[in-house]
C-alpha positions in Angstrom: -25.1 -0.6 -15.0 -23.0 -1.8 -11.8 -20.7 1.3 -11.9 -23.8 3.6 -12.0 -25.5 1.8 -9.2 -22.2 2.4 -7.1 -22.1 5.9 -8.0 -25.8 6.2 -6.9 -25.2 4.5 -3.5 -22.0 6.5 -2.7 -24.0 9.8 -3.6 -26.7 9.0 -1.3 -24.4 8.3 1.6 -22.4 11.7 1.2 -25.4 13.7 1.0 -26.0 13.0 4.9 -22.2 13.3 5.9 -22.6 16.6 7.7 -21.5 15.5 10.9 -18.5 17.8 12.7 -15.2 16.7 12.7 -13.8 14.4 15.7 -10.7 15.6 17.6 -7.9 13.4 17.8 -4.9 13.2 20.3 -1.6 14.2 18.8 0.7 11.2 17.7 4.3 11.1 18.9 6.7 12.3 16.3 8.5 15.1 14.8 8.8 16.4 11.5 12.1 16.9 10.4 13.3 19.4 7.7 16.4 18.3 5.7 15.7 20.6 2.5 13.9 23.6 2.2 11.8 21.7 -0.5 10.0 20.2 2.3 8.4 23.7 3.0 6.4 23.5 -0.3 4.7 20.1 0.8 4.3 20.5 4.8 3.2 23.6 6.9 5.6 24.0 9.9 2.7 23.9 12.2 1.5 20.6 10.8 0.5 18.0 13.5 0.3 14.1 13.3 -3.0 12.5 14.5 -3.9 9.3 15.8 -7.0 8.0 14.0 -6.8 4.5 15.6 -4.7 2.0 17.5 -4.4 -1.3 19.0 -4.1 -3.3 16.0 -1.6 -5.9 15.5 0.3 -5.0 12.3 -1.6 -2.5 10.2 -0.7 -2.0 6.2 -1.9 -1.2 2.7 -3.8 2.2 3.4 -6.2 3.2 0.8 -8.2 6.4 0.5 -11.4 6.0 -1.2 -12.3 9.8 -2.2 -15.8 9.1 -3.0 -16.6 7.7 0.2 -14.1 9.8 2.3 -13.0 6.7 3.7 -9.6 5.2 4.6 -9.3 1.3 4.1 -6.3 -0.5 5.5 -5.4 -4.1 6.2 -4.6 -5.5 9.7 -2.6 -8.7 8.5 -2.5 -10.7 11.5 -6.2 -10.4 12.3 -7.3 -11.3 8.7 -9.2 -7.9 8.6 -9.7 -4.9 6.7 -10.8 -1.8 8.5 -12.3 1.2 7.6 -11.8 4.7 9.0 -14.1 7.8 8.4 -14.2 11.3 10.1 -17.9 10.3 11.4 -17.8 6.9 12.4 -13.9 6.5 13.3 -12.7 2.9 12.9 -15.0 0.1 12.2 -14.7 -3.4 10.8 -15.0 -3.4 6.9 -14.0 -7.1 5.7 -13.2 -10.4 7.1 -11.7 -12.8 6.3 -9.4 -10.3 4.1 -6.3 -12.5 3.1 -7.2 -16.2 4.3 -10.4 -17.8 3.5 -9.2 -21.4 4.0 -10.6 -23.7 6.7 -7.5 -25.2 8.1 -6.1 -23.1 11.1 -2.9 -21.1 10.2 -0.6 -18.4 11.7 1.7 -15.9 10.4 0.8 -13.0 8.1 -2.4 -14.3 6.6 -4.4 -11.3 5.8 -4.5 -9.0 3.1 -1.6 -6.5 2.7 -1.8 -4.0 -0.1 -5.2 -2.5 -1.5 -6.1 -0.9 -4.7 -9.3 0.7 -6.0 -9.0 -0.2 -9.7 -10.2 2.2 -12.5 -13.6 0.2 -12.5 -14.0 1.0 -8.9 -13.5 -2.6 -7.5 -11.4 -3.3 -4.5 -8.4 -5.3 -5.3 -6.6 -7.0 -2.4 -3.1 -8.8 -2.1 -4.2 -11.8 -0.1 -1.3 -13.3 1.8 -2.8 -16.3 3.1 -4.4 -17.2 -0.3 -1.3 -16.2 -2.1 -3.0 -14.5 -4.5 -4.2 -11.3 -6.3 -8.1 -11.0 -5.9 -11.0 -8.7 -6.2 -13.9 -8.4 -4.0 -17.1 -9.5 -5.6 -19.3 -6.6 -4.0 -20.0 -3.1 -4.0 -17.7 -0.9 -1.9 -20.7 0.3 0.2 -21.8 -3.4 0.9 -18.5 -5.2 1.5 -18.7 -9.1 1.9 -16.0 -11.5 1.9 -16.8 -12.8 -1.5 -13.7 -12.9 -4.1 -12.4 -13.4 -7.6 -9.0 -14.6 -8.2 -7.2 -12.5 -10.6 -3.8 -14.2 -10.3 -2.3 -16.8 -8.0 0.4 -18.8 -9.6 3.3 -18.4 -12.1 4.1 -21.2 -14.5 2.0 -23.4 -12.4 3.6 -22.6 -9.1 1.9 -20.8 -6.3 3.0 -17.1 -5.4 5.0 -16.5 -2.4 2.7 -14.1 -0.8 1.8 -11.0 -3.0 2.4 -7.8 -1.1 1.9 -4.5 -2.9 -0.1 -3.5 -6.1 -0.7 -0.6 -8.3 -2.2 0.3 -11.4 -1.3 2.6 -14.5 -3.8 4.4 -16.6 -3.9 1.5 -19.0 -5.5 -0.6 -16.7 -2.3 -2.9 -16.3 -1.4 -4.1 -12.8 1.8 -4.2 -11.2 2.5 -6.1 -7.9 5.4 -7.6 -5.7 5.6 -11.2 -4.5 8.0 -11.4 -1.5 7.4 -14.7 1.2 6.3 -12.5 4.0 2.8 -14.1 4.2 4.3 -17.4 4.5 5.0 -19.3 7.6 6.6 -22.5 9.0 3.7 -24.5 8.6 3.2 -27.2 6.7 0.1 -26.2 5.0 2.0 -23.3 3.3 4.8 -24.6 1.2 7.0 -22.2 -0.9 6.9 -23.2 -4.5 8.8 -20.5 -6.4 12.7 -19.8 -5.7 12.6 -16.3 -6.3 10.6 -13.3 -5.4 9.2 -11.7 -8.5 7.9 -8.1 -9.5 4.9 -9.0 -12.2 2.6 -7.1 -14.6 -0.7 -8.3 -15.5 -2.4 -6.8 -18.3 -6.2 -6.2 -18.9 -6.5 -9.6 -20.5 -4.9 -11.5 -17.3 -1.8 -12.1 -19.2 1.1 -12.2 -16.6 4.7 -10.9 -17.3 7.6 -11.7 -14.9 9.6 -8.4 -14.9 12.0 -8.6 -11.9 13.2 -11.9 -10.5 16.8 -10.4 -9.1 15.4 -8.7 -5.9 15.6 -10.5 -2.6 12.6 -8.9 -0.9 10.6 -6.7 -3.4 7.8 -5.0 -1.2 6.4 -1.4 -2.2 6.2 -0.1 -5.7 5.3 3.0 -7.4 5.1 4.8 -10.8 6.4 8.1 -11.7 4.0 10.7 -12.6 4.4 10.1 -16.3 4.5 6.4 -15.9 7.9 6.1 -17.5 9.7 4.8 -14.6 8.6 1.9 -12.0 10.2 2.3 -8.4 10.6 -0.8 -6.3 11.5 -0.8 -2.6 13.6 -4.0 -1.5 13.4 -4.6 2.1 16.1 -6.9 2.6 18.3 -5.5 5.3 21.4 -6.7 3.3 20.4 -4.6 0.2 17.9 -2.1 1.8 17.4 0.1 -1.3 14.7 1.9 -3.3 15.3 1.1 -6.9 14.3 2.9 -10.1 13.7 1.4 -13.6 12.8 3.0 -17.0 10.0 1.2 -18.7 10.5 0.4 -22.3 8.2 0.7 -25.1 7.4 -3.1 -24.9 7.3 -2.9 -21.0 11.0 -4.2 -20.5 12.7 -2.9 -17.4 15.9 -1.1 -17.8 17.9 -0.3 -14.2 18.1 3.4 -13.9 20.0 3.3 -10.5 19.4 3.5 -6.9 17.0 6.1 -5.6 18.3 5.8 -2.1 20.3 3.3 0.1 18.8 3.0 3.6 21.5 0.5 4.7 23.6 2.9 6.9 20.3 4.2 8.8 19.4 0.2 10.1 16.5 -0.8 8.0 14.9 -0.7 4.6 11.9 0.9 2.7 8.6 -1.1 3.0 5.5 0.8 1.2 5.7 4.2 -0.5 3.6 6.6 -2.4 4.5 9.0 -5.3 2.7 12.4 -5.6 1.8 14.6 -8.9 5.0 16.2 -8.9 7.2 13.3 -8.3 7.8 13.4 -4.6 8.4 10.3 -3.0 7.0 9.5 0.7 8.4 6.4 1.7 8.4 4.2 4.8 11.9 3.6 6.1 14.1 3.4 9.4 12.6 5.7 11.9 9.7 6.8 10.1 8.6 8.2 6.6 11.2 9.6 4.6 10.4 12.4 1.8 12.4 12.8 -1.1 12.0 15.3 -4.1 11.7 14.4 -7.6 15.5 14.7 -8.1 15.7 11.9 -5.3 17.2 14.4 -2.7 16.1 13.6 0.9 14.2 16.7 2.0 12.6 15.6 5.0 11.6 12.9 7.6 8.4 12.3 9.8 10.4 10.9 12.7 8.1 8.0 14.5 8.4 5.6 17.4 6.8 3.0 15.6 8.0 1.0 12.5 6.1 2.3 9.6 4.8 -0.2 7.0 3.1 2.1 4.3 1.4 5.3 3.6 -0.9 7.0 1.1 -2.1 10.6 0.0 -5.3 12.2 0.0 -7.1 15.5 -0.7 -5.0 16.1 -3.8 -1.6 15.3 -2.0 -2.2 17.5 1.1 -3.0 14.8 3.5 -0.8 11.7 4.3 -2.1 8.7 6.1 0.5 6.1 7.6 0.2 2.9 8.9 2.8 2.3 11.6 2.7 -1.0 13.7 -0.3 -0.9 15.7 -1.5 2.5 14.6 -3.1 4.6 11.7 -2.1 8.2 11.6 -3.0 11.5 9.7 -0.7 14.3 8.8 -2.6 17.2 7.4 0.3 18.8 5.5 -1.3 21.7 4.0 
């Protein structure tokens, strides 16, 4: 019944969505072609647009097709914003990551956002150190949350960072310490940074505990391979793992080592053909399904993440205090 109501509400809102598109200023940045495969993805005349700016540090872009809406986290401000072509940037949800009453600083907001198979908004909440679901319709957001996972073996997570879901309904998420700060109210309890799986019954499995800073993650189109970015500057690598029948992981090598370029990967996305769009030093790096670098979107601001929309033809980018759009085709 809830799903039916959601679809009815969304359908009503879209029927009035006839306003002309706005004009946005061109972003500072340049598309660099490294391999001819890039021509299959990005039109040579494509331009980057600034959709919004003046935030503190934006992350977790999520395209919601039903509402033609982009959601993204502004972590230090403890907010989720929305952007639409007609309304521009608007506040969507606050508090988004820290719901406590004791004052704290640091990266307390939400980070990664996910629209699950039921149409619910799932948030990686840095401040509350958990995976949570918004207990409200997307069309009528409110800061009411249901905790889905908050600890491993009786110890609080560090600060869940990014999350994905596969077609079975299982969730995968990373847990680096970036949401913790040096205040006494947030003590680190785990001595490792994990990559976890949570099945549809809520059972948790620790998949990886050997990465120093697991950050972004994604699945291959056939869901047989898991990619995890390690944002530690000492080992700034994008790793691949084969997923076994029992969901055990087997190392499948390094997709790319960013170390010589002076930084590491943060968030990234994989399209339907296996191309990888990864944040990295200097912008967004693009790899084909054979992990060959084919292009780079050079940007002056640090890129945190990206997401795909319009059947892979549009790329949304969160970069420091800006939200950008690239209509690739």
